[in-house]
N, C-alpha and C positions, 0 to 999 in steps of 0.2 A: 503495499499498500504505499503511494508516495505521499511525502509531506506536502502541507501546504506551504505556499510561499511567504519566506519571511517578511518580504515588502508588501504584504497585503494589509492594508492598514483599517480592516473591518476588526484585525487583532488588536489587544492592547499592547502598549510597548513592552511588557515582561515577556508576553507569547512570543512575540517578533522577536526578541531577543533570543528567546531559547531556541527558535528555529533558526536565527543567525548563528549561534554557536554551533548547532547541530550540522546545519547544511556548508557555512563558509569557514568557521574556524578550524571545525573538527576537532575528537576526544583527544588529548593528549598536547595538544596545540597551545601556542601563547598569543596572548592579544593585547593591548594597550587600552588605555583610557581615550586615547586618541582614537583609535580605531572603532572604539565604540560611539566617539561624536561624529566621525564621518560617516558611519553606519545609519545612524540616526539623526542627521541635522536636525537642529532647531526644536528637538523633543529634548524637553527639560527632565533632568535627574534620569537620563537613560542607563547610566552607569550604576544608580541606585537599584533600576529595574534589574540589571542583572544580577547583583547582590541579593536581591529578592528571590531569585531561583533556589537559593539555598536552604530556603524555609519550605521546598518540595522535594529535598533529597538530592540535588543538583551538587556536584563538589567543584567548587571553582577557587583557585587557591591564589594568595599573595605572597609575598615576600614574606610573610610572617609564618606559614606554613612550610613554603617551598624557598628553600636560602639560595637557590640558583636564580631566582628571580631578582629583578630591581625592584625599586620602588613604585614605577608605573605600570609593571607586566602584571598580568593575572595569568594562570594556567587552568584551561578547561579540562578537568580532570574526568569524569565523569556524568554522563545524563542521569538525571535523576525522573520525578513523573513527566509526562506527556502533557504538559499545562496547556498545549494549545486543543487538547481534547475536550469535548463538552464536559463540564462538572469535575474539572481537574485543575482549574485555573485558581481557584477560590484558596485564598490565604487561610492555613492551619489555625483554627481555633486556639491551639497552644504556643501559636508565636508570640515570641517574649515582647512585651512591652518594655520601653526605658524605665518606666517607674518599676516594674518586675526585676529588671537588668539592675537596677540601684539595690534595690532591696536584697538581692542574693549576694551583691558584692559587699556590701556591707554586714550582711550576716557572717560570710565568710571571711571577714577581716581583709579583705583584698587580697586575700592569699589564694593561691592554685591548690585546690582541694586535694590534687594528687600528689604535687611533687612540693610544695610550700613556697614557691617562687611567689614574689611580688611584681606588681606591674612596674616594668622599666629596669627589673634588676637583670643581671647578666647572667645570662647560661653558663655554668662552672665549663672553663676553658675555651669559650670563644668570647667573640664581642658582638653578638646579638642579643637584645633585650626582649624579656618577655612581654607580651600582651597578655590580657586577662578578657574572657569572655563567656558566656554561659552555654553550658552542656548538658543536656539531659541524660541523666545515668540510671539505669533501672539496677534497684537496690532489691537483693533477696532478703527479705525480713528473717528474722528469728522466726520458726514456726512454716517457714515456706512460702510465704505468699510474697509478689513482686510488686514493689512500687517505685513507679519513675519519680526520681527527684532531680531539681536544677540546681546545678552545683558552679562554683566558679572554678574555670581551668584555663591554664594557661595554651597557648597555640601548640607547642609541642604535645603538651598530655592530650588535649582536644583531638587531633590529628589522629597519634598513635593510640590512644584508647578507644577508638571507635568500635562499637560492638561489644564491649566489654559490659560486664555484668557485676556489680559489687555483690560478696555475699556476706552477710554478719556472720553466720555460722562459721563460716569458713573462716574468715580473721579471727573468731573468737578461740577455733582451736589453734590457730597458728599461735596465739597469743599464749595460751597453753602450753606450749612446746619451748617457751622462752624461758634462756636460764637467768639466773640471777640479776647480773650484770646489763643485761640487753631489756629485762623486764623493768629494771630501775630506768632506763634512758627512756624507754618507750614512756611510761608514767609520767616522766619530766615534760616531753613532747605533748601528749594529751592532756596534762595539767596546763601548759602553756597555750593550747591551741596551736602552736608554730614549732620548726623542727632548728634546733641549734646545730649549724655544722660545725664541726670539732675543729682545730686548727691544724691536725695533718689533713683532711679533706679540704681544706680554703689552699694548703701548700699545694696539693697535689695537683686541682683546678690550676692554680697558677703556674707549676711546673709543666703541664702540657701546653700552655700558650707559647713556652720560650722555644727557640730556633734550636737545631740538633746540637753546634757545638755549646749552647750554653747549657742544653739538658746534660750535656756529658759532663761539666762542671758540677751539676748537683750529682750526678752517679758517683764521679770521682771522691766526693765528701762523703758520700755514703758506701765508699769502699766497693764499689761496683766497676767493671770493666765499662769501656765508651763502646756505644754501638753504631 
């Protein structure tokens, strides 16, 4: 079955943008904001309509998720719902409002619930700063029921954690297997609702950013051979 034309103005901008991505850009390929502007001349917020497709299962990465992209590039990774079909272009009722986004970020202390990083903080061993957004995470409750929760997550965890389900009973079982020192450390993190990185972890992160000759100096200080 052939697709409708992306130039057909009987469709709204979001549906036309979806068809443009599929028929012109193609999955896996890169496009820019300027490409969107040229494809939809005179259409206000056309780039925002492209982003709206994420609410329908479309994956469109920016340089926050794909470090190979520059600031003005986006990658069309894969298609979600065929929003141009009747009944499939209605925004999901569960779409997160700006107010709800602020509430979730405030509740989670503006930390990623998966790794604990804060917005703007550099990822260890990189010069890339974290961005926080809201993810929907299925959580298996004690007793077996599943509930979808909205949580703050950074760009790395949000992409890497797609499809994962948190299981409270499994976490409790792992807690029960912890030794005394690890249990004490976890208790401190849970009590503070934040993870404090040890000095040795920070040194390791800094070590990984050094060039090879500088890393060899550190290896020599630790009585290790150069590599």
